[in-house]
C-alpha positions in Angstrom: -14.4 -9.2 -9.8 -14.4 -8.5 -5.9 -15.2 -5.0 -4.3 -13.3 -3.2 -1.7 -15.2 -3.9 0.4 -14.8 -7.5 0.6 -11.5 -7.4 0.3 -12.0 -4.7 3.7 -13.9 -8.3 5.4 -10.8 -10.5 4.1 -8.2 -8.3 5.7 -9.8 -7.9 8.7 -11.1 -12.0 8.7 -7.3 -12.8 8.6 -5.9 -10.3 11.0 -8.6 -11.7 13.4 -7.3 -15.5 12.8 -3.7 -14.4 13.0 -4.2 -12.3 16.4 -6.5 -15.1 17.9 -3.9 -17.9 16.5 -1.0 -16.4 17.7 -2.3 -15.8 21.4 -3.3 -19.2 21.3 0.3 -20.4 20.3 1.6 -17.7 23.3 -0.7 -19.5 25.8 0.3 -22.8 25.1 3.7 -22.1 24.8 3.9 -20.5 28.0 2.0 -22.8 30.1 4.1 -25.7 28.7 7.2 -23.9 29.8 5.4 -23.5 33.3 4.8 -27.2 33.4 8.4 -28.4 32.6 9.7 -26.3 35.1 7.0 -27.4 37.8 7.4 -31.1 36.7 10.6 -33.4 38.1 10.3 -36.1 35.5 13.3 -37.8 33.4 14.5 -35.8 30.4 12.9 -37.8 28.0 9.0 -36.7 29.6 10.4 -33.3 29.3 11.6 -33.8 25.5 8.2 -34.7 24.7 6.1 -32.3 26.4 8.3 -29.3 25.1 7.5 -30.4 21.6 3.8 -29.9 22.0 4.0 -26.2 21.5 5.7 -27.1 18.2 2.6 -29.4 17.4 0.2 -26.7 18.0 2.1 -24.6 15.7 2.0 -27.1 13.1 -1.7 -27.8 13.5 -2.6 -23.9 13.8 -1.1 -23.9 10.6 -2.9 -26.3 8.8 -5.8 -24.8 9.7 -5.0 -21.5 8.5 -4.1 -23.2 5.5 -7.4 -24.9 5.1 -9.2 -21.7 5.3 -6.7 -19.9 2.5 -7.5 -22.7 0.8 -11.2 -22.5 0.8 -11.0 -18.6 0.3 -8.8 -19.3 -3.0 -11.6 -22.1 -4.0 -14.4 -19.7 -3.3 -12.7 -16.5 -5.1 -11.2 -18.6 -7.9 -7.7 -17.9 -7.5 -4.8 -19.4 -9.5 -2.0 -20.3 -7.2 0.5 -22.8 -7.0 2.3 -22.4 -3.8 0.1 -20.6 -1.8 -1.3 -23.6 0.6 2.6 -24.5 1.2 3.8 -21.3 2.0 0.9 -21.2 4.6 2.1 -24.1 5.8 5.5 -23.3 6.7 4.7 -20.0 8.0 1.2 -18.1 8.5 1.9 -14.4 8.2 3.7 -15.0 4.8 1.1 -17.4 3.2 -1.6 -14.7 4.2 0.5 -11.8 2.9 1.2 -13.9 -0.5 -3.0 -14.8 -0.7 -3.4 -10.9 -0.7 -0.9 -10.3 -3.2 -2.4 -13.0 -5.4 -5.8 -11.6 -5.1 -4.8 -7.8 -6.0 -2.8 -9.3 -8.6 -5.6 -11.1 -10.4 -8.5 -8.4 -9.5 -6.1 -6.0 -11.6 -6.4 -8.4 -14.4 -9.5 -8.4 -14.8 
């Protein structure tokens, strides 16, 4: 069974993770927007440069999903679609991770 201090540590860990990843995503997004405004390249190169922010979003979701997956294995939680939902959208995956964690600790 997981203690209250362990749950508090997990909440702090994922809150910090979300803050840092959103800050990284925000900074890259604005830097890329600024860069696109500054260059006078062809439309096709602007298209590819503008997709970098989407790739960063996907990369950060993958990193978050790997962290959630390691905690799921460490805590021996039963979840089917939690990793997939974290890949799609970070906050919903983390919220469902905590819901699953709380539900399974109540059952024990």
